[in-house]
Every structure is written in C-alpha cells, then in structure tokens.
ChimeraX commands (.cxc) that place a marker at each C-alpha (Angstrom):
marker #1 position 0.00,0.00,0.00 radius 0.5
marker #1 position 2.90,2.38,0.76 radius 0.5
marker #1 position 4.27,2.01,-2.77 radius 0.5
marker #1 position 0.93,3.05,-4.31 radius 0.5
marker #1 position 0.73,6.13,-2.06 radius 0.5
marker #1 position 4.27,7.08,-3.02 radius 0.5
marker #1 position 3.42,6.91,-6.74 radius 0.5
marker #1 position 0.30,9.07,-6.28 radius 0.5
marker #1 position 2.23,11.63,-4.26 radius 0.5
marker #1 position 4.97,11.81,-6.88 radius 0.5
marker #1 position 2.40,12.15,-9.68 radius 0.5
marker #1 position 0.60,14.94,-7.84 radius 0.5
marker #1 position 3.85,16.81,-7.22 radius 0.5
marker #1 position 4.86,16.51,-10.88 radius 0.5
marker #1 position 1.48,17.79,-12.05 radius 0.5
marker #1 position 1.53,20.72,-9.63 radius 0.5
marker #1 position 5.11,21.52,-10.62 radius 0.5
marker #1 position 4.23,21.59,-14.32 radius 0.5
marker #1 position 1.37,24.10,-13.95 radius 0.5
marker #1 position 3.59,27.21,-14.15 radius 0.5
marker #1 position 5.27,25.83,-17.27 radius 0.5
marker #1 position 1.94,25.18,-18.96 radius 0.5
marker #1 position 0.73,28.67,-18.11 radius 0.5
marker #1 position 3.82,30.21,-19.68 radius 0.5
marker #1 position 3.28,28.76,-23.17 radius 0.5
marker #1 position 2.28,32.11,-24.68 radius 0.5
marker #1 position 5.18,33.87,-22.99 radius 0.5
marker #1 position 7.60,31.26,-24.32 radius 0.5
marker #1 position 6.23,31.60,-27.83 radius 0.5
marker #1 position 6.65,35.38,-27.65 radius 0.5
marker #1 position 10.21,35.02,-26.42 radius 0.5
marker #1 position 10.96,32.65,-29.29 radius 0.5
marker #1 position 9.69,35.19,-31.81 radius 0.5
marker #1 position 11.80,37.94,-30.21 radius 0.5
marker #1 position 14.92,35.77,-30.31 radius 0.5
marker #1 position 14.22,34.88,-33.94 radius 0.5
marker #1 position 13.89,38.55,-34.89 radius 0.5
marker #1 position 17.13,39.38,-33.07 radius 0.5
marker #1 position 18.89,36.57,-34.95 radius 0.5
marker #1 position 17.59,37.88,-38.25 radius 0.5
marker #1 position 18.83,41.39,-37.44 radius 0.5
marker #1 position 22.28,40.04,-36.52 radius 0.5
marker #1 position 22.41,38.02,-39.74 radius 0.5
marker #1 position 21.50,41.04,-41.87 radius 0.5
marker #1 position 24.10,43.17,-40.10 radius 0.5
marker #1 position 26.76,40.52,-40.64 radius 0.5
marker #1 position 25.87,40.27,-44.34 radius 0.5
marker #1 position 25.99,44.07,-44.65 radius 0.5
marker #1 position 29.42,44.34,-43.04 radius 0.5
marker #1 position 31.00,41.30,-44.69 radius 0.5
marker #1 position 34.11,42.02,-46.73 radius 0.5
marker link #1:1,2 radius 0.2
marker link #1:2,3 radius 0.2
marker link #1:3,4 radius 0.2
marker link #1:4,5 radius 0.2
marker link #1:5,6 radius 0.2
marker link #1:6,7 radius 0.2
marker link #1:7,8 radius 0.2
marker link #1:8,9 radius 0.2
marker link #1:9,10 radius 0.2
marker link #1:10,11 radius 0.2
marker link #1:11,12 radius 0.2
marker link #1:12,13 radius 0.2
marker link #1:13,14 radius 0.2
marker link #1:14,15 radius 0.2
marker link #1:15,16 radius 0.2
marker link #1:16,17 radius 0.2
marker link #1:17,18 radius 0.2
marker link #1:18,19 radius 0.2
marker link #1:19,20 radius 0.2
marker link #1:20,21 radius 0.2
marker link #1:21,22 radius 0.2
marker link #1:22,23 radius 0.2
marker link #1:23,24 radius 0.2
marker link #1:24,25 radius 0.2
marker link #1:25,26 radius 0.2
marker link #1:26,27 radius 0.2
marker link #1:27,28 radius 0.2
marker link #1:28,29 radius 0.2
marker link #1:29,30 radius 0.2
marker link #1:30,31 radius 0.2
marker link #1:31,32 radius 0.2
marker link #1:32,33 radius 0.2
marker link #1:33,34 radius 0.2
marker link #1:34,35 radius 0.2
marker link #1:35,36 radius 0.2
marker link #1:36,37 radius 0.2
marker link #1:37,38 radius 0.2
marker link #1:38,39 radius 0.2
marker link #1:39,40 radius 0.2
marker link #1:40,41 radius 0.2
marker link #1:41,42 radius 0.2
marker link #1:42,43 radius 0.2
marker link #1:43,44 radius 0.2
marker link #1:44,45 radius 0.2
marker link #1:45,46 radius 0.2
marker link #1:46,47 radius 0.2
marker link #1:47,48 radius 0.2
marker link #1:48,49 radius 0.2
marker link #1:49,50 radius 0.2
marker link #1:50,51 radius 0.2
view
C-alpha cells in the first residue's frame, strides 16, 4: 500500500510543478519570436558588413 501512495504523491507533485510551465506557453512563444527577430537582425548586419 505504501508504494501506491508514493506513486500518487509523486504524480501529484509533478502535475503541480508543471502548472507554471503550462501557463507560460504564450510567454515562451513570444520570447521565441523575439529571439528569432534578433537573430535575423544580426544576420542582416553581418551580411551588410561582410568584406
């Protein structure tokens, strides 16, 4: 019986721990777009200043 309780407790902790990550999906997508735009700007600058 102890083993079953341990599994349920671990499952509950994992689910509760993942809630902030699931709520941040839109924030993560926005950050990915920002990073992509920054990479594009760096690439254009490098192309412009290439010898």
